[in-house]
C-alpha positions, 0 to 999 in steps of 0.5 A: 365182544367185537374185538374178541369175534374179529380179532384176526380180521381186517374188519377190526381196523375199520371198526376201531377207526369208526369208534375214534371218528364217532366218539373219541375225535368228535368234539360233540361226543367228547363234550357229552362225555365230559359233562357226564364226568363233571356231574358225576365226579365234580359238581351239579352244573348251574341250569336254566330251563326255557319253555317256548310255546308258539302257534302259526297264525296261518295253519294254527299249528302249535309248537312247544320247545323245551331247552335246558341251558348250562351256565358256561362260566360255572362249568369252567371254573375249577374243572379240567375239561379235555380241549376238544370239549372246552373249545365248543 
């Protein structure tokens, strides 16, 4: 829609530069895309979960942190990653 609406304007060039910088050239974005492709087309990764409960002793504020961890070794075995994603 953007390309059709702004086909003959300077905006389309700036738009494409921002798209490239935000998605195509950003290593984190490339990694997320590659993990998606890995899961859809190759295999489910080996995952671990971690749940951390803590409490600040002075304020009595409770905090919960939840993490999902991926095993890097299993992700690299047999799948061709884009260089930007593999180097993270």
